[in-house]
C-alpha positions as CSV (number, residue, x, y, z in Angstrom):
1,X,0.0,-0.2,0.2
2,X,1.4,3.0,-1.1
3,X,2.6,5.4,1.9
4,X,0.5,9.0,1.9
5,X,1.8,10.4,4.7
6,X,2.7,13.9,4.5
7,X,5.5,16.2,5.4
8,X,7.2,19.6,5.8
9,X,10.2,20.8,7.2
10,X,10.7,24.5,8.4
11,X,14.2,26.2,8.9
12,X,14.7,29.8,10.3
13,X,17.7,31.4,8.7
14,X,19.5,34.7,10.2
15,X,21.9,36.7,8.5
16,X,24.9,35.7,10.8
17,X,24.5,32.4,10.2
18,X,27.4,30.2,8.2
19,X,26.7,29.5,4.3
20,X,28.0,25.8,4.3
21,X,26.1,25.0,7.3
22,X,23.1,25.8,6.0
23,X,23.8,24.3,2.4
24,X,24.9,20.9,4.3
25,X,21.8,21.2,6.4
26,X,19.5,21.6,3.4
27,X,22.1,18.8,1.8
28,X,20.7,16.5,4.3
29,X,16.6,16.8,4.3
30,X,16.4,17.2,0.8
31,X,19.5,14.9,-1.5
32,X,19.9,12.7,1.4
33,X,16.9,11.3,2.9
34,X,15.2,8.1,2.3
35,X,12.1,9.5,2.5
36,X,11.8,12.9,0.9
37,X,9.5,15.7,2.9
38,X,7.1,17.0,0.7
39,X,8.3,20.5,1.1
40,X,10.7,23.1,3.1
41,X,9.8,26.0,4.8
42,X,12.6,28.4,4.8
43,X,11.6,31.6,7.2
44,X,14.6,34.3,6.1
45,X,14.2,36.1,9.4
46,X,15.3,39.6,8.4
47,X,17.5,40.5,5.3
48,X,20.7,37.9,4.8
49,X,24.4,37.7,3.3
50,X,24.9,37.2,0.0
51,X,26.0,34.0,0.6
52,X,22.8,32.5,2.6
53,X,21.2,33.5,-0.5
54,X,23.1,32.0,-3.1
55,X,22.6,28.5,-0.8
56,X,18.7,28.9,-0.6
57,X,19.4,30.2,-4.5
58,X,20.7,26.5,-5.0
59,X,18.4,24.5,-3.6
60,X,15.4,26.1,-4.5
61,X,16.8,25.2,-8.4
62,X,16.8,21.6,-7.4
63,X,13.5,19.7,-8.6
64,X,13.7,17.1,-6.0
65,X,11.6,18.9,-3.5
66,X,9.8,22.3,-3.4
67,X,11.3,25.1,-1.5
68,X,9.0,27.9,-0.1
69,X,10.9,30.9,1.1
70,X,9.1,33.5,3.4
71,X,10.5,37.0,3.8
72,X,10.4,38.8,7.2
73,X,11.6,42.5,6.2
74,X,13.2,42.8,9.3
75,X,14.7,40.5,12.3
76,X,11.8,38.6,14.6
77,X,13.4,37.1,15.7
78,X,13.4,32.7,16.0
79,X,9.7,32.3,17.8
80,X,7.8,34.8,15.5
81,X,10.1,33.3,12.4
82,X,8.5,29.7,13.3
83,X,5.0,31.0,13.9
84,X,5.5,32.7,10.9
85,X,6.6,29.3,9.0
86,X,3.7,27.0,10.4
87,X,1.1,29.1,8.8
88,X,2.4,27.7,5.3
89,X,2.4,24.0,6.4
90,X,-0.3,21.9,5.3
91,X,0.8,18.4,5.4
92,X,0.5,15.7,8.6
93,X,3.6,16.4,10.2
94,X,6.1,18.8,10.3
95,X,10.0,18.4,11.6
96,X,11.8,21.4,12.9
97,X,15.6,21.8,11.9
98,X,18.2,24.6,12.8
99,X,20.0,26.1,10.0
100,X,23.6,24.6,11.2
101,X,22.2,20.6,12.3
102,X,22.5,17.9,9.6
103,X,20.0,15.1,9.9
104,X,20.4,11.4,9.5
105,X,19.7,9.9,6.0
106,X,17.0,7.9,7.6
107,X,15.8,10.4,9.9
108,X,12.5,11.0,8.5
109,X,11.4,7.6,7.6
110,X,12.1,6.5,10.9
111,X,10.0,9.5,12.6
112,X,6.8,8.5,10.4
113,X,7.5,4.7,10.9
114,X,7.2,5.4,14.1
115,X,4.4,7.7,14.1
116,X,2.2,5.4,11.6
117,X,2.3,2.7,13.9
118,X,1.7,4.6,17.5
119,X,-1.1,6.9,16.8
120,X,-1.8,7.8,20.3
121,X,2.4,10.3,20.3
122,X,1.9,13.5,19.0
123,X,5.6,14.7,19.1
124,X,8.8,13.0,18.6
125,X,12.2,13.7,18.7
126,X,15.7,12.0,19.3
127,X,19.1,11.7,20.3
128,X,21.7,14.2,19.2
129,X,25.3,13.6,17.7
130,X,27.5,16.4,18.3
131,X,30.1,17.4,15.8
132,X,32.6,20.7,15.7
133,X,33.2,22.5,12.9
134,X,35.4,20.4,11.0
135,X,33.0,17.4,11.5
136,X,35.0,15.7,14.2
137,X,32.8,13.7,17.0
138,X,32.4,15.3,20.1
139,X,29.6,13.3,21.6
140,X,26.5,12.4,22.1
141,X,23.8,13.8,23.9
142,X,20.2,11.2,24.8
143,X,16.8,12.1,25.8
144,X,13.6,10.8,27.7
145,X,12.2,7.8,25.6
146,X,8.7,8.5,26.6
147,X,5.8,10.6,28.0
148,X,6.2,9.5,31.6
149,X,9.8,10.5,31.4
150,X,9.4,14.2,29.7
151,X,7.2,14.7,32.1
152,X,9.1,14.0,35.1
153,X,12.6,15.4,33.7
154,X,11.1,19.1,32.1
155,X,11.3,21.4,35.5
156,X,14.9,20.1,35.6
157,X,16.4,20.5,31.6
158,X,14.4,20.2,28.4
159,X,13.4,16.8,27.5
160,X,12.9,17.1,23.5
161,X,15.8,18.3,21.5
162,X,14.3,21.3,19.7
163,X,16.1,19.9,16.1
164,X,15.0,16.7,16.1
165,X,11.7,17.3,16.8
166,X,8.4,16.6,14.3
167,X,5.2,17.4,15.3
168,X,1.8,16.5,14.2
169,X,0.1,19.3,12.3
170,X,-3.0,18.5,14.3
171,X,-1.2,19.8,17.4
172,X,-0.7,23.0,15.7
173,X,-4.5,23.2,14.1
174,X,-5.7,22.9,17.6
175,X,-4.4,27.0,18.2
176,X,-0.9,25.8,20.1
177,X,1.9,27.4,18.5
178,X,5.8,28.9,20.0
179,X,4.5,31.5,22.8
180,X,6.1,34.9,21.4
181,X,6.8,36.3,25.4
182,X,9.7,33.7,24.7
183,X,13.2,34.5,22.7
184,X,14.5,31.8,23.7
185,X,13.4,28.5,25.1
186,X,9.9,28.5,22.6
187,X,10.1,25.1,22.6
188,X,10.4,24.6,26.1
189,X,7.2,26.4,26.3
190,X,5.4,24.7,24.1
191,X,6.6,21.1,25.6
192,X,4.8,22.9,28.9
193,X,1.7,23.7,26.6
194,X,1.6,20.7,25.1
195,X,1.6,18.3,27.6
196,X,-1.2,20.9,29.5
197,X,-3.5,20.4,26.8
198,X,-3.0,16.7,26.9
199,X,-0.7,15.7,23.6
200,X,1.7,12.8,23.8
């Protein structure tokens, strides 16, 4: 049976970010995935450096995955930029990436498979393998593995790594979004809101 699950990837880009990092990030979600997303949504958070525009233009010309560009006239910050991007999501799932992250080639395939096998789960993250600017291995960071463990640890530390997250669109369709009172830790605030709303 054909898999009809649809997926968007949401990335916000700021002027000080490195073009090489963005290029590697987009390559990992557009070219290298075993399950390609249906759309990549890039929020340009204010005017960008020329090198960043060059990278975005390069990947916009790639026929494999459509890219939606949203331009903020001025820098609005990550929280507001993500909420702007969410307005353009029309797929079953939305995956988060930062512009300096590289997704494992099977990330989306594994996450969508887990969601399809666990229809009660609304938010899914993963571990992080950290590397330096030269690609050298640094360390692995692990996070709680189930809803109960997330609830127990959320008051001590962020229990879900934001750049690894995939979320069912129904969470945002219910009216939840990133709390714009927070310029940082907007992900942690969203996890609290989702738990209080009964999402798993």
